[in-house]
N, C-alpha and C positions, 0 to 999 in steps of 0.2 A: 484216529478213526475218523473217516469222513462221514458226513451226515447221510442218513438213509431215509428220512421222512421230513416233510414240511408241514408246519401248522400255520394257519392263517392268522389267528388271534391267540393271545396268551390265555384266554378263558376257555379255549376249545377243549373238548373231551377227546378229540381224535386228531390224528395227523395222517397225511397221505404219503404212502411209501413210494419212493422214487426208483425202486428196484424190487425184483422178486425177493421175498423174505422167507426164510425157512424157520420153523419152530426151533427155538433155542438161540436164534441170532440176537445179538444186542444191536438195537437200532438207535442211532443218535438222532435226536429231534432238534430241529432248528426252526425259527420263525422265518417268514418270507424275507425279513430284513437281515437274516443270518445270525440272530441271537441264539446262543446255545441254550436249550431247554432240558438238557439231560439225556438219559439213555433209558430205553424201555426194552425188556427182553420179550421177544415174540413167543407166545404160547401156542401159536398155530402158524401154518404156512399162510402167507398173505401175498397175493399177486400184485405186481406193479400197478400203481394207480388206485389201489384200494386203501381203505382206512385201517389204522391200528388204534386200539383203545389206549389212551394215555392214563387212564385211571379205571378202577372198578366202577361199574354202573349197575344199578338195580333195575329189574324189570319195571317198566312204567316211567322211568326217568327220561326227560327230554335230553336228546343228544345234541351237543353244541358243536357247530362248525361255522366258520366265518363270523364267530362272535354271536351267533343266533341259533335258535333251535332248527334242526333240519329233520328231525324225526323223534320217535319214541322207542326206547328199547323194548322189544317184545319178550325178552328173557334177560336174566342176569348176564352181564358181559364182564369178563375178567380183564384187568390191565394186561395189555400185550396181545389181546385177541383180535381176530379179523372182524371188522365191523362192516356189515353189508346188509343186503335185503333179508338174509336168513335170521338176523337178530335185531333189525331196526325197521320200523314201518314209517314211511315218509309222512310228515305232517300234512302235506298236500293230499296224499292218498286218503288219510284219515278224514280230512275235511270233506272230500268228495263222497265218502261213505255216509257221512252224517246228513247230507243233503237229501 
């Protein structure tokens, strides 16, 4: 199985799919350096360039990508789910609302 998603840092909660993914597909995850990080079964269709959840995340959790928080889950996110604006609010957006 060739890889289907790239993760930037080993601590990341998400990886970016490098092809369209269909619910039920097994997606092999590798780091940018090519290290095998296992397989995640997609629970939703995920378009090319979007993120797949590498673990279950509770609503309110900071979502980690690039080794740092990129947003906060607005609802529970299941491992293998599509991660995008429908379930994550950007931390930058959150900061601008507070001002």
